[in-house]
C-alpha positions as CSV (number, residue, x, y, z in Angstrom):
1,M,7.2,3.3,3.5
2,L,3.8,1.8,3.8
3,R,1.2,3.5,6.0
4,P,-1.1,1.4,8.2
5,Q,-4.7,1.2,6.9
6,R,-7.7,0.6,9.0
7,H,-9.8,-2.4,8.3
8,R,-13.6,-2.2,8.8
9,T,-13.1,-4.2,12.1
10,G,-11.0,-1.4,13.4
11,V,-7.7,-3.4,13.3
12,W,-4.8,-1.7,11.5
13,R,-2.9,-3.5,8.7
14,L,-0.4,-3.0,5.9
15,R,-1.2,-3.6,2.3
16,L,1.4,-4.0,-0.4
17,A,0.5,-4.1,-4.1
18,V,2.0,-7.0,-6.1
19,P,3.7,-6.0,-9.3
20,R,2.1,-7.5,-12.4
21,A,5.1,-9.7,-13.2
22,L,5.0,-11.4,-9.8
23,R,1.2,-12.0,-9.5
24,D,1.2,-15.6,-10.6
25,A,4.2,-16.4,-8.3
26,C,2.5,-14.7,-5.3
27,Y,-0.7,-16.6,-6.0
28,Q,1.2,-19.9,-6.0
29,L,3.1,-19.1,-2.8
30,Y,0.6,-17.1,-0.7
31,G,-2.8,-17.5,-2.4
32,S,-3.0,-13.8,-3.1
33,R,-2.6,-12.4,-6.5
34,Y,-3.0,-8.6,-6.3
35,E,-1.8,-7.6,-2.8
36,L,-0.1,-8.9,0.3
37,I,-1.5,-8.0,3.7
38,A,0.1,-8.0,7.1
39,N,-2.3,-7.8,10.1
40,L,-0.8,-5.5,12.8
41,H,-3.1,-6.9,15.5
42,T,-3.9,-3.6,17.1
43,R,-6.6,-1.0,17.1
44,D,-4.2,1.7,18.4
45,Y,-2.7,3.8,15.6
46,R,0.4,4.6,17.5
47,E,1.1,1.0,18.3
48,A,0.4,0.2,14.6
49,R,3.0,2.7,13.5
50,L,5.6,1.0,15.8
51,R,4.7,-2.4,14.3
52,A,4.6,-1.2,10.7
53,A,8.4,-1.4,9.9
54,P,9.0,-5.0,10.7
55,A,5.7,-6.0,9.1
56,E,6.7,-4.1,5.9
57,D,10.0,-5.9,5.9
58,M,8.2,-9.2,6.0
59,L,5.9,-8.2,3.1
60,R,8.8,-7.1,0.9
61,Q,10.7,-10.2,1.8
62,K,7.7,-12.2,0.5
63,L,7.9,-10.2,-2.8
64,E,11.6,-11.0,-3.0
65,V,10.9,-14.7,-2.6
66,A,8.2,-14.5,-5.3
67,R,10.7,-12.9,-7.6
68,K,13.1,-15.8,-7.1
69,H,10.3,-18.2,-7.6
70,S,9.2,-16.5,-10.8
71,A,12.7,-16.6,-12.1
72,G,12.9,-20.3,-11.4
73,M,15.6,-20.0,-8.7
74,P,15.4,-23.0,-6.3
75,A,16.4,-22.8,-2.7
76,R,19.5,-25.0,-3.0
77,L,20.2,-24.9,0.8
78,S,23.4,-26.4,2.1
79,D,23.4,-28.6,5.2
80,R,24.9,-25.7,7.2
81,Q,22.2,-23.3,6.1
82,I,19.5,-25.7,7.2
83,A,21.3,-26.1,10.5
84,V,21.3,-22.3,10.9
85,L,17.5,-22.2,10.4
86,A,17.1,-25.1,12.8
87,G,19.1,-23.2,15.4
88,V,16.8,-20.2,15.0
89,I,13.8,-22.4,15.9
90,C,15.6,-24.1,18.7
91,G,16.4,-20.7,20.3
92,R,12.8,-19.5,19.9
93,E,11.5,-22.7,21.5
94,L,13.8,-22.4,24.5
95,A,13.0,-18.7,24.9
96,T,9.3,-19.4,24.9
97,L,9.4,-22.3,27.3
98,A,11.7,-20.5,29.7
99,E,9.2,-17.7,30.2
100,I,6.3,-20.0,31.2
101,P,5.6,-19.7,35.0
102,G,5.0,-22.8,37.1
103,N,6.7,-25.6,38.9
104,A,9.1,-28.1,37.5
105,A,6.4,-30.7,36.8
106,G,4.4,-28.2,34.8
107,G,7.4,-27.2,32.8
108,R,8.1,-30.9,32.1
109,N,4.6,-31.5,30.9
110,L,4.9,-28.6,28.4
111,A,8.2,-29.8,27.1
112,E,7.3,-33.5,26.7
113,P,4.7,-33.6,23.9
114,P,7.1,-32.7,21.0
115,R,9.7,-35.2,22.3
116,N,7.2,-38.0,22.5
117,R,6.5,-37.9,18.8
118,L,9.9,-39.6,18.1
119,D,10.6,-43.2,19.0
120,G,14.3,-42.4,19.2
121,P,16.6,-39.5,18.6
122,D,17.6,-40.6,15.2
123,D,14.3,-41.7,13.7
124,T,12.7,-39.8,10.8
125,P,9.8,-37.8,12.1
126,G,6.3,-38.3,10.8
127,L,5.7,-34.8,9.6
128,R,2.3,-33.3,9.8
129,K,0.9,-30.5,7.6
130,A,1.6,-28.0,10.3
131,D,5.3,-29.0,10.3
132,L,5.5,-28.4,6.6
133,D,3.7,-25.1,6.8
134,N,6.1,-23.9,9.5
135,A,9.0,-24.9,7.4
136,T,7.6,-23.0,4.5
137,A,7.1,-19.9,6.6
138,L,10.6,-20.1,7.9
139,L,12.1,-20.4,4.4
140,I,10.1,-17.4,3.2
141,E,11.1,-15.4,6.4
142,H,14.8,-15.9,5.5
143,G,14.4,-15.2,1.7
144,F,14.4,-18.8,0.3
145,V,12.1,-20.2,-2.3
146,P,10.0,-22.9,-0.5
147,D,10.3,-25.7,-3.1
148,N,9.3,-29.2,-2.1
149,D,12.8,-30.5,-1.4
150,A,13.8,-27.5,0.7
151,V,10.5,-27.7,2.7
152,R,11.0,-31.4,3.5
153,R,14.6,-31.0,4.5
154,V,14.0,-28.0,6.7
155,A,10.9,-29.5,8.3
156,E,12.8,-32.6,9.3
157,T,15.7,-30.7,10.7
158,V,13.5,-28.1,12.4
159,W,11.5,-30.9,14.0
160,R,14.7,-32.4,15.6
161,A,15.6,-28.8,16.7
162,R,12.2,-28.6,18.5
163,V,12.8,-32.0,20.1
164,L,16.3,-30.8,21.3
165,A,14.7,-27.7,22.8
166,A,12.1,-29.9,24.6
167,R,14.8,-32.1,26.1
168,L,16.9,-29.2,27.2
169,M,13.8,-27.7,28.8
170,V,13.1,-30.9,30.7
171,E,16.7,-30.8,32.1
172,R,16.3,-27.1,33.0
173,V,13.1,-27.6,34.9
174,D,15.0,-30.3,36.9
175,G,17.7,-27.7,37.7
176,R,20.3,-28.9,35.2
177,W,21.2,-25.8,33.1
178,R,23.8,-26.1,30.3
179,P,24.3,-22.5,28.9
180,G,25.4,-22.4,25.3
181,E,23.9,-25.8,24.3
182,N,22.1,-24.3,21.4
183,G,25.2,-22.6,20.1
184,V,27.2,-25.8,20.3
185,R,24.6,-27.8,18.4
186,Y,23.7,-25.3,15.7
187,P,25.6,-22.5,13.8
188,A,24.5,-19.1,14.9
189,L,22.6,-16.8,12.6
190,D,24.7,-13.8,11.5
191,Q,22.5,-10.9,12.8
192,T,24.2,-8.3,10.6
193,R,22.9,-10.1,7.5
194,S,19.5,-11.6,7.0
195,A,18.3,-14.1,4.4
196,A,20.6,-12.4,1.8
197,G,23.5,-13.1,4.1
198,I,22.6,-16.8,4.6
199,S,22.3,-17.3,0.9
200,G,25.5,-15.4,0.1
201,A,24.1,-12.5,-1.9
202,V,26.5,-9.9,-3.1
203,A,26.2,-6.5,-1.5
204,S,26.7,-4.5,-4.6
205,L,25.0,-1.4,-6.1
206,D,23.8,-3.6,-8.9
207,A,22.3,-6.2,-6.6
208,V,20.4,-3.6,-4.7
209,L,19.2,-1.9,-7.9
210,S,18.1,-5.2,-9.4
211,G,16.1,-6.1,-6.2
212,W,14.5,-2.7,-6.1
213,A,13.5,-3.0,-9.7
214,A,12.2,-6.6,-9.3
215,D,9.7,-5.4,-6.6
216,R,8.2,-3.3,-9.4
217,G,8.1,-6.0,-12.0
218,W,11.1,-4.7,-13.9
219,T,14.6,-6.0,-14.9
220,V,17.6,-3.7,-15.2
221,D,18.3,-4.8,-18.8
222,M,14.7,-4.6,-20.1
223,K,14.1,-2.6,-23.2
224,P,12.5,-0.1,-23.4
225,K,13.1,1.1,-19.9
226,P,10.4,2.9,-17.8
227,H,11.4,6.5,-17.1
228,V,11.8,5.9,-13.3
229,L,14.1,2.9,-13.8
230,Y,16.2,4.8,-16.3
231,D,16.7,7.6,-13.7
232,Y,17.7,5.1,-11.0
233,I,20.2,3.4,-13.3
234,R,21.8,6.8,-14.1
235,V,21.9,7.7,-10.4
236,V,23.7,4.4,-9.6
237,E,26.3,5.0,-12.3
238,R,26.9,8.5,-11.0
239,I,27.6,7.5,-7.4
240,A,29.7,4.5,-8.5
241,G,31.7,6.8,-10.7
242,F,32.3,9.2,-7.8
243,V,33.3,6.6,-5.1
244,G,35.2,4.5,-7.6
245,H,33.7,1.1,-6.7
246,R,30.3,-0.7,-6.6
247,D,30.4,-2.2,-3.1
248,V,27.3,-0.6,-1.4
249,C,28.6,-1.6,2.1
250,R,31.7,0.5,1.7
251,I,29.9,3.8,0.9
252,D,29.6,5.9,4.1
253,K,28.0,9.1,5.0
254,A,31.2,11.2,4.7
255,E,31.5,10.2,1.1
256,V,27.9,11.0,0.2
257,V,28.2,14.4,1.9
258,K,31.3,15.1,-0.2
259,W,29.4,14.0,-3.3
260,K,26.5,16.4,-2.5
261,A,29.0,19.2,-2.0
262,E,30.5,18.5,-5.4
263,L,27.1,18.5,-7.1
264,Q,26.4,21.9,-5.6
265,S,29.8,23.3,-6.5
266,K,29.1,22.3,-10.2
267,G,26.0,24.4,-10.1
268,R,23.5,21.6,-10.2
269,H,19.9,22.8,-9.6
270,A,18.6,22.0,-6.0
271,G,15.7,20.1,-7.5
272,T,18.1,17.9,-9.5
273,I,20.2,17.2,-6.4
274,R,17.0,16.5,-4.4
275,H,15.9,14.0,-7.1
276,I,19.3,12.2,-7.2
277,M,19.4,11.8,-3.4
278,S,15.8,10.8,-3.1
279,C,16.6,7.9,-5.5
280,C,19.6,6.9,-3.4
281,R,17.6,7.0,-0.2
282,A,15.0,4.7,-1.7
283,L,17.7,2.3,-2.9
284,W,19.4,2.3,0.5
285,G,16.1,1.8,2.2
286,W,15.4,-1.3,0.1
287,G,18.9,-2.6,0.9
288,I,18.3,-2.1,4.7
289,R,14.9,-3.8,4.6
290,H,16.4,-6.8,2.7
291,G,19.5,-7.3,4.7
292,F,22.1,-6.0,2.3
293,L,22.8,-3.0,4.6
294,S,22.5,-2.2,8.2
295,G,20.7,1.0,9.3
296,P,20.4,3.9,9.7
297,N,20.0,5.1,6.2
298,I,23.0,7.3,5.4
299,W,20.9,9.6,3.1
300,D,18.6,10.7,5.9
301,G,18.8,14.4,6.5
302,L,20.9,15.1,3.4
303,I,18.1,15.7,0.8
304,P,17.7,19.5,0.1
305,P,14.3,20.8,1.1
306,P,11.8,21.4,-1.7
307,A,11.5,25.0,-3.0
308,K,8.7,27.0,-1.4
309,H,6.1,27.9,-3.9
310,G,2.8,29.7,-3.5
311,V,-0.4,27.8,-2.9
312,R,-0.6,27.0,-6.7
313,G,2.7,26.7,-8.5
314,V,1.2,26.2,-11.9
315,R,-1.5,28.5,-13.2
316,P,-4.2,27.5,-15.8
317,F,-4.4,29.1,-19.2
318,T,-6.9,31.9,-19.5
319,D,-9.6,31.6,-22.2
320,A,-7.8,34.1,-24.4
321,E,-4.5,32.1,-24.1
322,A,-6.2,28.8,-24.7
323,A,-8.0,30.3,-27.8
324,R,-4.6,31.5,-29.1
325,L,-3.3,27.9,-28.9
326,L,-6.3,26.4,-30.7
327,V,-6.2,28.9,-33.5
328,S,-2.5,28.6,-34.0
329,A,-2.9,24.8,-34.1
330,R,-5.0,25.0,-37.2
331,A,-1.8,26.0,-39.1
332,E,0.0,22.8,-38.0
333,R,-0.1,19.2,-39.0
334,G,-0.1,15.9,-37.2
335,F,0.5,15.9,-33.5
336,L,0.7,19.7,-33.1
337,R,-2.5,20.1,-35.1
338,W,-4.5,18.2,-32.5
339,A,-2.6,18.2,-29.3
340,A,-3.9,21.5,-27.9
341,W,-7.4,20.6,-29.0
342,L,-7.3,17.3,-27.2
343,L,-5.7,18.6,-24.1
344,C,-8.2,21.5,-23.9
345,G,-11.2,19.3,-24.7
346,T,-10.6,16.2,-22.6
347,G,-8.5,17.3,-19.6
348,A,-6.1,14.5,-20.4
349,R,-2.3,14.4,-19.6
350,I,0.0,15.0,-22.6
351,S,1.6,11.5,-22.1
352,E,-1.9,10.0,-22.4
353,V,-2.7,11.9,-25.6
354,A,0.8,11.0,-27.1
355,Q,0.3,7.2,-26.8
356,L,-3.1,7.0,-28.5
357,V,-3.6,4.6,-31.4
358,R,-6.4,4.6,-33.9
359,E,-8.4,2.0,-32.1
360,D,-8.4,4.1,-28.9
361,V,-10.9,6.4,-30.6
362,C,-14.1,4.4,-30.9
363,Q,-17.8,4.3,-30.4
364,L,-19.3,3.1,-27.1
365,E,-23.0,3.1,-26.4
366,G,-23.5,5.3,-29.5
367,I,-21.0,7.9,-28.1
368,I,-17.6,8.7,-29.6
369,V,-15.0,8.2,-26.9
370,I,-11.2,8.1,-26.3
371,R,-9.8,5.2,-24.3
372,I,-6.8,5.9,-22.0
373,T,-5.1,2.6,-21.3
374,D,-1.7,1.0,-20.7
375,E,-2.5,-2.0,-22.9
376,P,0.4,-2.7,-25.3
377,A,0.1,-0.9,-28.6
378,G,0.2,-2.8,-31.9
379,D,3.5,-1.2,-32.9
380,G,5.2,-2.2,-29.6
381,T,5.5,1.3,-28.2
382,L,5.6,1.5,-24.4
383,R,2.3,2.8,-23.0
384,T,1.8,3.7,-19.3
385,V,-0.7,5.3,-17.0
386,K,0.1,7.3,-13.9
387,T,-2.4,5.5,-11.5
388,A,-5.1,2.9,-11.7
389,A,-7.7,5.7,-11.9
390,S,-5.9,7.0,-15.0
391,R,-7.3,4.0,-17.0
392,R,-10.6,5.5,-18.3
393,T,-12.9,6.3,-21.1
394,I,-13.4,10.0,-22.1
395,P,-16.4,11.1,-24.2
396,I,-15.2,13.5,-27.0
397,H,-16.4,17.0,-26.8
398,S,-18.5,18.1,-29.7
399,A,-16.1,20.9,-30.5
400,L,-13.5,18.3,-31.4
401,I,-15.9,16.6,-33.8
402,H,-16.9,19.9,-35.4
403,E,-13.2,20.7,-35.8
404,G,-12.7,17.5,-37.9
405,F,-10.8,15.3,-35.5
406,L,-12.7,12.2,-36.5
407,E,-11.8,12.7,-40.2
408,Y,-8.2,12.8,-39.1
409,V,-8.5,9.6,-37.2
410,R,-10.1,7.8,-40.2
411,S,-7.1,8.8,-42.3
412,I,-4.8,6.8,-40.0
413,P,-4.1,3.1,-40.9
414,P,-5.6,0.6,-38.4
415,G,-3.3,-0.6,-35.6
416,T,-1.0,2.4,-35.8
417,T,-0.3,5.5,-33.7
418,L,-2.3,8.7,-34.3
419,W,1.0,10.6,-34.5
420,A,3.4,9.2,-37.1
421,D,5.4,12.5,-36.8
422,L,6.0,11.8,-33.1
423,P,8.9,9.3,-32.7
424,P,9.2,7.3,-29.4
425,D,12.0,8.4,-27.0
426,R,15.1,6.3,-27.6
427,N,15.7,5.6,-23.9
428,H,12.2,4.9,-22.7
429,G,10.3,3.9,-25.9
430,S,7.6,6.3,-25.0
431,R,6.1,9.1,-27.1
432,G,5.1,11.0,-24.0
433,V,8.7,12.3,-23.4
434,T,9.0,13.5,-27.0
435,A,5.5,15.0,-26.9
436,S,6.3,17.1,-23.8
437,R,9.4,18.5,-25.4
438,V,7.8,19.2,-28.9
439,F,4.6,20.7,-27.5
440,G,6.5,22.8,-24.9
441,Q,8.8,24.3,-27.5
442,W,5.8,25.1,-29.7
443,V,3.9,26.9,-27.0
444,R,7.0,29.0,-26.1
445,R,7.4,30.0,-29.7
446,L,3.9,31.4,-29.7
447,G,5.0,33.9,-27.1
448,L,3.4,32.3,-24.0
449,T,6.6,32.5,-21.9
450,D,5.1,33.0,-18.4
451,T,7.1,30.6,-16.1
452,R,4.0,29.8,-14.1
453,L,2.5,28.2,-17.3
454,S,3.3,24.6,-17.8
455,P,2.7,24.3,-21.6
456,A,0.6,21.0,-21.4
457,H,-0.4,20.7,-17.8
458,S,-1.8,24.2,-17.6
459,L,-4.4,23.1,-20.1
460,R,-5.4,20.3,-17.8
461,H,-5.6,22.8,-14.9
462,R,-7.9,25.0,-17.1
463,W,-10.2,22.0,-17.9
464,V,-10.6,21.3,-14.2
465,D,-11.4,24.9,-13.5
466,V,-14.0,25.1,-16.3
467,A,-15.5,21.8,-15.1
468,R,-15.8,23.4,-11.6
469,A,-17.5,26.5,-13.1
470,A,-20.0,24.1,-14.8
471,R,-20.7,22.7,-11.3
472,M,-19.7,19.2,-12.5
473,H,-20.1,16.6,-9.8
474,L,-16.7,15.7,-8.3
475,E,-17.0,12.0,-9.1
476,I,-17.9,12.7,-12.7
477,R,-15.1,15.2,-13.1
478,S,-12.6,12.8,-11.6
479,A,-13.8,9.9,-13.8
480,I,-13.1,12.1,-16.9
481,S,-9.8,13.6,-15.6
482,G,-8.4,10.4,-14.2
483,H,-8.2,11.5,-10.5
484,S,-9.1,9.1,-7.7
485,A,-11.7,11.2,-5.8
486,R,-11.6,8.8,-2.9
487,R,-13.3,11.2,-0.5
488,D,-15.6,8.5,1.0
489,E,-16.0,4.8,1.1
490,S,-18.9,4.8,-1.5
491,A,-16.5,6.1,-4.2
492,G,-15.1,2.5,-4.4
493,Y,-18.4,0.8,-4.6
494,G,-20.0,-0.5,-7.8
495,A,-18.6,-0.2,-11.3
496,G,-17.9,3.5,-10.8
497,M,-18.9,6.6,-12.6
498,G,-16.5,5.8,-15.4
499,S,-18.8,3.1,-16.7
500,M,-21.7,5.5,-17.2
501,I,-20.7,6.9,-20.6
502,A,-23.9,8.8,-21.3
503,I,-23.7,10.7,-18.0
504,L,-20.0,11.5,-18.7
505,A,-20.9,12.7,-22.2
506,E,-23.6,15.0,-21.0
507,A,-21.3,16.4,-18.4
508,M,-18.5,16.9,-21.0
509,E,-20.8,19.1,-23.1
510,S,-21.2,21.4,-20.1
511,V,-17.4,22.3,-20.3
512,K,-17.0,25.5,-22.2
513,M,-14.4,25.5,-24.9
514,P,-12.5,28.7,-25.8
515,D,-14.2,30.9,-28.4
516,V,-12.2,30.5,-31.6
517,R,-14.6,32.0,-34.1
């Protein structure tokens, strides 16, 4: 769920990032490529929270329309669907006019202008830009792609709906009320189904999963699959197997409570059950926001609470333990020869180290650096980053150069991975999954079996602690480690500390490496 953010004017608003695959479509439809923004029109945070849910629904509906537009799916509205949309506008016009105070003459004056734009009830209206814009907004609101034909047809029909509303209002201010006129003229909108209902979408687990994935720029059948998408697909198959069907509307709370009890009876770890049910809650939330389901979310209140850890669940390696890893690595080859050295000397994540190719180790401003990026690799291997701040350039510590890492890099053919002995994971196409398993098993074989030690991540924790001990500035430390460090507004100004390679290199040398002499 999106949280309201305060604009510099003091007004609260919602901001929704646009997935990379939908950026061109969003730019064509809304004139915004990287994010969609909804103004909540209030400076009161409590009021902003109340307005956030419908505003978020609107933003996500826009993304769904962009997905259809990107996939080349035209609106293809039937005459009945257009009449439904016209009835929505007619009802809104009547509701608005009915609330205007004043005498009959005043009400008649307010109702006359739209009617006067037609010479007769059956003439084609002379549509203005505002009429076309209103039709476009109405189509998007109800989940249709606003192609030229749909916009024109809806604009003409909606115009006549507004004229009908004006005529009915004139009669009402004269005391001639005819309840139900709107319902007689136009089919009613089914309030239990939104745009998806109008367009006849199938309320299946697969449709909800596909829509959820499309919001992130993915398709269910893409290969390789991102780790998160793979998890969600497995969760969908699990619940479909339990209930025996794929109709999302038929799954009720009693069934999911029974499924949870079955998982617990089979001895599933509480963390696993929590992950499975968190995925389901996210899918059902998407389905509710997009009209496939009606609220409330049946998964609310069912997710097991997280385990209570101490203040710090993972402890860093001590200098002696880190030195043990580095010395042991000298007896290895390939990935295990350099993984511990890179993790200890850069503070990087193991997934970032695992996806390096030869060209990521380069010279910049006379300084040897490592580039962490999600740009496609030459061999087609999937490369990802955790956050936008994770894309960075890290100066290499001199200890790595003295150890001979650059000689190893020069031995690798151009355009290939640094780790030929580290195959990509079959499901995700990522070397990060394989790297975590291989490195973790190696660390445990060395006798470092403390459960508070995370084999790779504890080296990252150690690097941060050592950087603190060197009194490294927070912004510099975060530029190297890939954390955001958004403690104040100025952190987002300028090109950022990550562009100041010489300063980063000087700071990197202040980080003390373990003594391995």
